[in-house]
C-alpha angles and dihedrals in degrees: 000000000000113000092189098098116114100202127051129172123174125211131181119218097220094191096058097023089225120169122265119302117221119221113204104188131050086229088065095058124098126236110256114209113231114260092217140019120272127215120230091247091052091049088050091051092048090049092050089047090050091051091049094047093048090044095235116168126222091251125092125207119212124195113204096200096060098016092230118149131182144151114276119234116256119260090006126138089251090056091050091049089046093053093048091048092047089054091050091054092045091248090292102152140017102224114063127175109234125177123302124354110258089201092057093044093049090048090052090052094045113104117253096249090059100042096092091051091047092050089050092053091047092051096047091044091052093047095047100039103040083110126012107276115252093211112034117209134190091250091057089050092052092044091051090047094051093047094052097042090051092045098046109019111028103099111197093160094064091049094056091046091049090054090053091043092051091058090052094040093056098040109121112226091203090064089054091064094051 
């Protein structure tokens, strides 16, 4: 069993009393309503904590062809290119188009059964974060968290490679001789 998955969530089916079900993608998780109200300051703190834990920089990349925008990862090649391009333009604007769009690439790599969910997350993220929200809500924090965990940490390539490797790994060489 591959232990390379980044996100796990366990659910119990109470009707059939089945064992735990492992969810392997953040897109497969359910939205959990907050158990208590959150203050604006607390939500800002949680957002900053999320940005730090996911290593998001303060710079956003914007791609004019697809109109996707997102925070770049800290200390990445894109951040380095962004800073170089920003210096060339005399720090004139915040959103700079750099290289290929990570959202388009990730959407291309997302398995077919999750593409609709990924497109929904992208759409709602784009609608809610075109401009910084004036009033931040728990649902927006959850949306932003899901978007960036999917974008930077859901690793679909390794899952497909693990399936191929599993077939080779468990192939019995004695059967080959028969």
